[in-house]
C-alpha positions as CSV (number, residue, x, y, z in Angstrom):
1,M,4.0,11.7,7.3
2,M,7.9,10.4,7.7
3,L,9.4,7.4,10.8
4,R,12.7,7.1,11.6
5,C,14.3,8.5,9.2
6,R,18.2,7.2,8.0
7,S,20.4,10.8,5.9
8,S,19.2,11.3,2.6
9,L,20.5,9.3,0.6
10,R,21.8,9.6,-3.5
11,Y,21.8,7.9,-6.2
12,G,24.4,8.1,-8.8
13,P,25.6,6.0,-11.3
14,S,26.9,3.5,-9.2
15,V,23.6,3.0,-7.1
16,A,20.4,2.5,-9.1
17,K,17.4,4.3,-7.8
18,P,15.4,1.8,-6.0
19,G,12.1,-0.5,-7.5
20,V,8.3,0.3,-6.9
21,S,5.5,-2.1,-6.2
22,V,2.2,-1.0,-6.1
23,I,-0.1,-3.2,-4.3
24,I,-3.7,-3.2,-5.0
25,P,-6.2,-5.5,-2.6
26,A,-9.1,-5.8,-4.4
27,R,-13.2,-7.5,-3.8
28,N,-15.8,-6.3,-6.3
29,E,-14.0,-3.2,-7.4
30,G,-14.0,-4.2,-11.3
31,K,-15.3,-1.1,-12.6
32,N,-13.3,0.6,-10.0
33,L,-9.8,-0.9,-11.4
34,P,-9.9,1.0,-14.4
35,R,-9.7,4.5,-13.1
36,I,-7.2,3.6,-10.4
37,L,-4.6,1.6,-12.7
38,D,-5.2,4.5,-15.5
39,S,-4.8,7.0,-13.4
40,L,-0.9,5.6,-11.8
41,P,1.4,7.9,-11.7
42,D,5.3,6.7,-14.0
43,G,8.1,5.2,-12.0
44,I,5.9,2.4,-11.0
45,D,7.9,-1.1,-11.8
46,E,5.0,-3.3,-10.6
47,V,1.4,-3.7,-10.0
48,I,-0.5,-6.2,-7.8
49,V,-3.9,-7.0,-8.0
50,I,-5.0,-9.3,-4.9
51,D,-7.9,-10.3,-5.2
52,G,-10.8,-11.2,-2.4
53,N,-12.7,-12.7,-4.2
54,S,-14.7,-11.2,-6.1
55,S,-18.2,-12.1,-8.1
56,D,-17.9,-9.4,-10.3
57,D,-14.7,-9.1,-12.8
58,T,-12.2,-7.9,-10.8
59,V,-10.2,-11.0,-11.8
60,A,-10.6,-10.0,-15.7
61,V,-10.4,-6.9,-15.3
62,A,-6.6,-6.8,-13.3
63,E,-6.3,-9.4,-16.0
64,A,-6.0,-7.3,-19.1
65,H,-4.7,-3.8,-18.0
66,P,-1.4,-3.1,-19.1
67,R,-0.6,-1.9,-15.9
68,V,-1.3,-5.3,-14.1
69,S,2.4,-6.8,-13.5
70,R,0.6,-9.3,-11.1
71,V,-3.1,-10.7,-9.7
72,V,-2.8,-13.3,-6.9
73,V,-5.9,-14.1,-5.6
74,Q,-6.1,-14.0,-1.7
75,R,-8.1,-17.3,-0.1
76,A,-7.7,-15.9,3.6
77,K,-10.1,-13.5,4.2
78,G,-10.3,-9.7,4.6
79,K,-7.7,-7.1,3.9
80,G,-5.4,-7.4,6.5
81,A,-4.8,-11.0,4.9
82,A,-4.6,-9.3,2.0
83,L,-2.4,-6.3,2.2
84,S,-0.1,-9.2,4.4
85,L,-0.2,-11.0,1.3
86,G,1.2,-8.5,-1.1
87,L,3.8,-7.9,1.1
88,R,5.1,-11.1,0.5
89,V,4.3,-11.2,-3.1
90,A,5.8,-7.1,-4.1
91,T,9.3,-7.9,-5.7
92,H,11.1,-4.0,-5.7
93,E,13.0,-2.8,-2.6
94,Y,9.3,0.0,-2.4
95,V,6.1,-0.8,-1.6
96,V,3.0,2.2,-1.7
97,M,-0.4,-0.1,-0.1
98,I,-3.5,1.9,-2.2
99,D,-7.4,1.1,-2.4
100,A,-9.5,0.1,-5.8
101,D,-12.2,1.9,-4.7
102,G,-10.9,5.4,-5.2
103,S,-10.8,6.6,-1.4
104,M,-6.4,7.8,-2.5
105,E,-4.8,10.5,-4.8
106,V,-2.7,8.4,-6.3
107,D,-1.4,11.6,-7.4
108,E,1.1,11.2,-3.9
109,I,2.4,8.4,-4.9
110,P,5.7,10.1,-5.9
111,A,5.3,12.2,-2.7
112,F,5.7,8.5,-1.0
113,V,8.7,7.5,-2.6
114,A,10.1,11.1,-3.1
115,A,9.9,10.9,1.5
116,L,11.3,6.6,1.2
117,D,14.2,8.9,-0.8
118,A,15.0,10.7,1.3
119,G,15.2,8.7,4.0
120,A,12.0,7.5,6.0
121,D,11.5,3.6,6.9
122,V,7.4,4.5,6.1
123,V,4.8,6.3,5.1
124,R,1.8,6.7,5.8
125,G,-1.4,8.9,4.7
126,S,-3.6,10.7,7.0
127,R,-7.1,11.5,6.3
128,Y,-6.4,13.9,9.7
129,L,-4.2,16.4,7.3
130,P,-5.4,19.3,6.1
131,L,-7.0,18.5,2.9
132,G,-7.3,15.0,4.0
133,G,-10.7,13.8,5.3
134,S,-13.0,11.2,4.2
135,E,-17.0,10.3,3.3
136,D,-16.8,7.5,5.2
137,L,-15.2,8.8,8.3
138,T,-18.2,8.9,10.8
139,P,-17.7,10.2,14.2
140,F,-17.7,6.8,16.1
141,R,-15.0,5.4,13.4
142,S,-13.0,8.3,13.6
143,F,-12.7,8.3,17.8
144,G,-12.4,4.8,17.3
145,N,-9.1,5.5,14.8
146,K,-8.3,8.0,17.2
147,F,-7.8,6.2,20.3
148,L,-6.0,4.1,18.2
149,T,-3.4,6.2,16.9
150,G,-3.1,7.6,20.1
151,L,-2.5,3.7,21.5
152,A,0.0,3.4,19.0
153,N,1.7,6.2,19.4
154,A,2.6,5.7,22.7
155,F,3.6,1.9,22.9
156,F,6.1,3.2,19.4
157,D,6.9,6.4,20.2
158,V,6.2,7.5,16.8
159,K,3.6,10.8,15.7
160,W,1.2,8.9,13.1
161,T,-1.9,10.8,12.7
162,D,-4.5,8.5,11.2
163,L,-3.9,4.9,12.5
164,A,-6.7,3.2,10.0
165,Y,-5.8,4.8,7.3
166,G,-5.3,1.9,4.2
167,Y,-2.6,4.5,2.3
168,A,1.5,3.5,3.0
169,A,4.6,2.9,1.8
170,F,8.0,1.3,3.0
171,R,11.2,0.5,2.5
172,G,13.3,-2.3,1.8
173,R,9.7,-5.0,1.3
174,P,8.6,-5.6,4.4
175,S,7.7,-9.1,3.9
176,S,11.6,-9.3,4.2
177,R,12.6,-7.8,7.6
178,W,8.8,-8.6,9.5
179,M,8.0,-11.6,8.0
180,S,9.9,-15.4,8.2
181,S,11.6,-16.1,5.8
182,T,10.3,-19.6,5.9
183,T,6.8,-18.1,5.1
184,T,5.3,-18.7,2.2
185,P,2.2,-17.3,-0.1
186,R,-0.2,-20.2,1.6
187,S,-2.8,-18.2,1.3
188,A,-2.9,-17.1,-2.3
189,V,-3.5,-18.9,-5.8
190,S,-1.2,-16.4,-8.2
191,R,-2.3,-15.6,-11.3
């Protein structure tokens, strides 16, 4: 779903197409990472794995994979902290966030990028759209998600269908706009 669209963008000889960073928060996903990383589509310029203090071989697997540009070990706890850290260290104009557990269709990344190319500032995936879904979306979680999504839609005047789904893409390095320029990733150890 595209939000806050601008006019269509054109790329020519004098305008370079924006680069794409992919952020993958991972905790104890050493077994899943190779499958996810191997299935990433072409056109991705940077892959950053944010490790949430894994007790398995997640870091070693990420560091050994040729698609991974950087592995960052977070010190703060939680997926939100991992995503925030990833947004701070991403270096390209477009940033896509995916999970390391294989729950997101990485083949859809080009569609997210195309929506950004067309002028969207934010593109969000949804488990509630046709062909969407999730095995772990219980009725209770679904109710809470729909309630919070409704609040966000009213507050921000948007039409999201799934606020709690982490599959999203942003234009313009969100960290450069939404976080102070003096903010540094103190909660991380870069490898």
